[in-house]
N, C-alpha and C positions, 0 to 999 in steps of 0.2 A: 267402530273403533279404528284408530289409525293403524296402518300397517306397521309403523314403527313400534307401537305398543305391543303388538303380538310378537314381534321379533324379540323384544326385551323380555317378555314373559318366558319364552323358550330359553333364552340365554340364562335367566335366573334358575330355571329348573335344571338345566344342564349343569350349572355350577354347583347347585346343591347336591345333585347326584354324584358328581365327582368328589365332593368333599366327604360324602358319606362312604364312598368306596375307599378312599384313603384312610379314613378313620377305622373302618373295619379291618383293613389290611394291617395296620399298626397294632390293633388289639389282638389279632390272631398270631402275630409273631412273638409276643412276649413269653409264652410258655416254653419256647425253644431255647431260652437262655440257659446255659449249662452252669452247674456248680452253685446251688444255693447255700451249700455248707462251706465255710472257710475255717481253716485251722492255723494256729500259731504254736510254736514250741520253743523251749529253751532247755539247755543241758547244764547242770552244775559241772564244775571242774572235777576231773578224776585224779585224786591225790593219793599216791601209793605211800608217801612218807619215806622213812629210811628203809632201804632194802639191802639185802646181802645176796646178790644174784649168783655168786659163786656156789653157794651151798644150800640155799633154800628159796622156795617160791613165795611170792607175796601177792595177796589179793586186795582189791579195794572196789568200792561201788560209787557210782554217780547216779543222779536222779534226772530223768527226762520229765518235764512238765509240759502239758499241752492243753489248749483250750480250743474248742470247736463251736462255731456259731451258725445256727440255722436261720437263714433269712427268709425262709418260705413258711407258709401256713400249714404245712404237713410235716410229720416226722420223717427223718431220713436215716437210713442205715448206710454207714460208710466203712471203708477201711482206711484208717490213717496210717500211712506208710512212712517210716522214718529211716532215712538212709544216711550212713556215715561213710564218707568217701575216703580216698587215700590222702594221707598227710604228706607234707613236704619231705619228711625223712623216711617215709615208709617205702619198702621195696614193692609191696602190694598189700592188699587188705588182709592177707593171712600172715604177713611178715611186717608188722608195725614196729616202728623204732622211735625212741626219743633221742635227743642229742645233748651232749654237755660241752662239746667243743669239736674241733676238727678231727674227724675220724673216731670220735668217742660216741658209741651208740649203746643203747640199752633196749633190748627187745621186750615187747609187751603184746598182749592181744585183748580184744574186746569181744564180749559174749552177750547173748540175749538171755541166758539162763544161769541159774546158780550152780548147775552141775558143770559148767564150762564145756559144753558139748556143741553149742550152736554159735559160731562166730557172727558178729554183727557187722554187716557190710552195707553195700549200696545197690545190690541187684533187686530189681522189681519183678523179675520173672523167677523161674525155678532154679536158676544157676546160683550156686553158693559163691561167696557168702551173701546171704540175702539181707534186705532191709527188714527192720522190725515192722510187723503188721499188727495193728490193733483194731478190732472191730468195735464200732461205737454206734449207738443209737442216739441221735440228737433230736430232742423233742421239737415240735413246731415252734418257730419264733423264739427259740431259747438258746442257751449256751450250756455246753457240757465241758467239764474240766476233769482231767485225769493225770496219771503219772505212770512211769515204768522205770525199772531199775536197769542200769548198765553195769555189767560185771566185768572188771578188769583183772588181768593176771600178768605178773612178771615171772617168767619161768626161771628155774634154777639152771646151773651148769653154764652160766655166761662168764667164762673165765677171762674174757677180754674187756669187761666193763670196768673202767678205771674209776676211782672215787671222784665224786663231784655231783652237781645238781643237774638233773636231766629234765628236759621239757619238750613238748611238741604241741602246736596249736592246730586243731582240726577245724578247718573252715569250709570244706567242701561237703556240707551237710544239706540234704534235701528232704522236704516234707511234701509228699503227694497225698492228695485226698481223692480216693476212688469212690464214686457214688454208686450205690446199688438200688436206690429208690426204696421199694418195699422189702428188698432182700439184701443180705450182706454180699458184697462182691466176693468172687471166688479167690481172687488174688490181687496183688498190687498193680497188675498190668492191664486188667480189664475194666470195663465200665467207663463212665465219664470221669476224666482225671483233670485235676488242677494242681499245679506245683508251685513251690516257693522254697526259699532257703530258710533254715532255722539257725539260730545263733551259734557262733563258733564256741568251742570250749577247749581248755588246756588239759594235757596229761603231764603230770609231774612226778618225779621220783628223785630221791637222793641216795646214791651209793655210798654206804658208810665205809670208812677206812678201818676195817676190822680184820684182825689176823687170828688164826687158830693154830694150836700146836697139838700134835699127838705123840705122846711118849709114855706108853703103858708098858706092861710086861713084855710085849713084843719088841720093845726097844732096849730091854735090859742087856748089859754087857756082861758076858759070862767068861771069866778068866780060866775056867776049867778046874779040874782036880790035878794038883801038882805036888811033887815031893818037897820036903822042907828045904832041900838044897837048891831049888829053882830060884833063878834071879831074873829080873826084868821081864816079868810075866805080863803080856799085853793082850788086848782084845778090842773089839769095836762093834758098834751097831749103829742104827740110824734112828733119827727122830724125823717127824714130818711137820712141815710148816706150810700153811696156806694163807697168803695175803693177796689183796687185790692187785691187779696189774699196775706195775709202776711204783708200788709202795716200797719204800726203803725200810728195812727192818734190821734189828741188831739183837742177837741171841746171847744171853748170859747163862752160865751153868754154875750152880751153887751146891756143893756137898752139904750134908746135914750138919757139919761142924761150923758152917757159916763162912768158910774160907772164900775170899774174893778172888783168889788166884787159882781155883780149881784143885787145890791140894786137900784131898779128903782122907778119911780113914774108914776102913771096914771093921765092923765089930762082930764078936761072937761071945755072947754071954759076958762074963767078967774077965775074959782073956785080954791080953794086950792087943790094942787095935793094930790093924795092918794098914800102913800108909799106901796111898795111890795118888796118881796125878792124871788130870784130864787134859786132852790135847785136841787140837783142831785138824791135824794132818797125820797121814800114815807114817811119816818119818819121825813122829813124836818129837818135834822140835818147837812147835808153837803151842804154848799152854792155852787153856780155855778157862777163863774165869768169869766173874760176874760184875765187871765194872761198866758194862754196856748201858747206854742211855737211849732215849728216843732220837738223839741227834748224832751219836757216835758209837762205834763198836767197842771202844776201850780195849780190854783184853778178851772181848767176846768175838763173835763171828757176824759179819755183815752179809746181807742178801737183798735181793729185789724181787718183789712178788710178781707172779705170772698169772694169778687167778686160779692156778691149779696147785695141788699138793706137791711140795718140793721135798725130796728125801735128802737129809743132811747127815753125814757120818760123824760120829763121836768116837774118840779113841781114849783108852785108859791104859796105864801101866803101873804095876806094883813092883818096886825095886827088889823085894825079897819075900820069900815064903817061909822064912825061918821063924815060925811062930807055932804056938800050940795047935795041934790038928783040930779042925772044925770047919764049919761053913760060915764064912764071913760075908757080910753084905753092908751096903750103904744105900741111901736114897739121895738122888740128885734132883734138884729143882730146876726146871727149864723156864726161863723168862724171855718172852719175845717183846722187845721194845720197838715202837713204830710211831 
């Protein structure tokens, strides 16, 4: 055999051995690829609707929907961790805010539970507010779909929230898949992790332009017990009005006789009624009637809401007490126009 042929034979064997080694190396590297389970998620918008944050809290829910796909031929136990980050108007994840305009904010909070005890944040470790962790078993070469509820709450006592439509878009949302193989991961920070963003969602609310008035027995004006010779008997008390910040309102007072000028009469059985007049001021110079509208005070009283209860004095005077002895009274209706 020629020397050249022997050399060729060795060369071919060496090439085949090298090819086999390369092939074995590639085959052994494949199982080290991390993350056979991938997940995607979306969140519906969180709509609070019409709210009255001055006096009452409002709650609303949104739905997180997720789908996880297992690309391996063995089942996998994972923790799907859903983080909601800080929005553009939020002070931090425990002080979230929507906005209606320059300097007009409405506070809200997001929770993982219906009892509103666990805030929903973005922490993947033990520091609150934590991301929502959902344990999922994804079958081999299959897809698993599920959902979770996001609980939102607008707290009461927000006296600076002006009427308007508020919104915030939360875009800094992260989905981490923590793989545990045959066991569930202990938390969202351990194990083999792969991350991605899930879709942005909006938080919306409308602050209604709503006023309330308090004028019960505690607001009654008592002119006292006086002799028949008394004249110009006067007294005063307060009513309480609560309107949103910046809301203009106009208050009208109407005695039971329907007078639009605040000139009423107090009655006692079949006795002759005792006339009286309602006033806006302690000097008893400006009458208080009921021609106010939503656009003007008329002969009523104007004010501007602060979001808190405002105490407003009402004055009354009876020119004379020269009537049959008895306890005289009348009912005045308070109307707040805005």
